[in-house]
C-alpha positions in Angstrom: -30.4 -23.7 -8.3 -26.7 -23.4 -7.4 -25.8 -22.9 -3.6 -23.5 -20.0 -3.1 -20.8 -20.3 -0.6 -21.0 -17.2 1.5 -17.2 -17.2 2.2 -16.6 -17.5 -1.6 -19.0 -14.7 -2.5 -17.3 -12.5 0.2 -13.8 -13.2 -1.3 -15.0 -12.5 -4.9 -16.5 -9.3 -3.8 -13.4 -8.4 -1.9 -11.1 -9.0 -5.0 -13.5 -7.2 -7.3 -13.4 -4.0 -5.2 -9.8 -3.8 -4.5 -7.6 -1.2 -6.3 -5.1 -2.6 -9.0 -2.3 -1.8 -6.7 -3.7 -3.9 -3.9 -4.5 -6.7 -6.3 -0.9 -6.8 -7.3 0.1 -7.2 -3.7 -2.4 -9.8 -3.3 -1.0 -11.8 -6.3 2.4 -11.5 -4.7 1.1 -12.9 -1.5 -0.5 -15.8 -3.3 2.5 -16.7 -5.3 4.6 -16.7 -2.1 2.1 -18.8 -0.3 1.9 -21.4 -3.2 5.8 -21.5 -3.4 6.0 -22.1 0.4 3.3 -24.8 0.2 5.2 -26.5 -2.6 8.3 -26.6 -0.3 6.4 -28.1 2.4 5.0 -30.8 0.0 8.5 -31.4 -1.3 9.7 -32.1 2.3 6.7 -34.6 2.5 7.6 -36.2 -0.8 4.2 -35.4 -2.1 5.2 -34.6 -5.6 1.5 -34.2 -6.9 1.1 -31.3 -4.1 4.5 -29.9 -5.1 3.5 -29.8 -8.9 -0.1 -28.4 -8.0 1.3 -25.6 -5.8 4.1 -24.6 -8.1 1.7 -24.6 -11.0 -0.5 -22.2 -9.2 2.4 -19.9 -8.4 3.3 -20.0 -12.2 -0.3 -19.2 -13.0 0.1 -16.1 -10.8 3.2 -15.2 -12.6 1.7 -15.7 -16.1 -1.2 -13.4 -14.8 1.4 -10.7 -13.8 3.1 -10.9 -17.1 -0.1 -10.8 -19.0 -1.4 -7.6 -17.3 1.8 -5.8 -17.3 1.9 -2.6 -19.6 5.2 -3.2 -21.1 4.8 0.1 -23.2 5.6 2.2 -20.3 9.3 1.9 -20.5 12.3 -0.1 -19.1 11.0 -0.8 -15.7 8.0 -2.6 -17.0 10.1 -4.5 -19.6 12.6 -5.6 -16.9 9.9 -6.6 -14.5 8.4 -8.7 -17.2 11.7 -10.4 -17.8 12.0 -11.0 -14.1 8.5 -12.5 -13.9 9.5 -14.8 -16.9 12.7 -15.9 -15.2 10.8 -16.7 -12.0 8.2 -18.7 -14.0 10.8 -20.7 -16.0 12.7 -21.3 -12.7 9.6 -22.8 -11.1 8.9 -25.0 -14.0 12.5 -26.3 -13.7 12.4 -26.6 -9.9 9.3 -28.8 -10.4 11.1 -30.9 -13.0 14.3 -31.1 -10.9 12.5 -31.3 -7.5 15.0 -28.5 -6.5 14.3 -26.7 -3.1 17.1 -24.5 -3.9 15.3 -23.1 -7.0 12.0 -22.6 -5.2 13.8 -20.7 -2.5 15.5 -18.4 -5.0 12.1 -17.6 -6.6 10.7 -17.1 -2.9 13.5 -14.6 -2.2 12.9 -12.6 -5.4 9.1 -12.6 -4.9 9.5 -11.5 -1.3 11.7 -8.7 -2.4 9.3 -7.6 -5.1 6.3 -7.7 -2.7 8.1 -5.8 0.0 9.1 -3.1 -2.4 5.6 -3.1 -3.9 4.2 -2.7 -0.3 6.4 0.1 0.5 5.6 2.0 -2.8 1.8 1.7 -1.9 2.4 3.1 1.5 4.3 6.1 -0.1 1.6 6.5 -2.8 -1.2 6.5 -0.3 0.4 9.2 2.0 1.2 11.7 -0.9 -1.3 13.7 -2.9 -0.1 13.6 -6.5 -2.9 15.4 -8.0 -2.0 18.6 -9.9 -3.4 21.8 -8.7 -5.4 23.6 -11.4 -4.7 27.4 -11.7 -1.5 27.6 -9.8 0.8 30.3 -11.1 4.4 28.8 -11.2 6.0 31.9 -12.3 6.7 32.8 -8.7 
């Protein structure tokens, strides 16, 4: 019989019950955390940790790309291209051991994260439901 880690069970339940919007925010936070941990590892010349952390950030970007509905228009398509750029930039940063390239991705991720968080706040404070039976003829 497998022993279940209570913290892991809690975290898994927490993730499974989050809205899609909050999951995206959580993914941004994770990608940022792994990029920053990669920077710390680079400062310590721990290249295995650099590779591991940047790889985890790349995995998150891959997930964001895979789940993005590109059929909804130009914004989604441009967001996909941005994710792809950041993914490739992290791969090159890992190969070249470039702090500058990692920082560039962190800056882009932070801007996306902050924008997404602001959009969530606006979305949560407005009622976007349509009102049935309203006569719009005035």
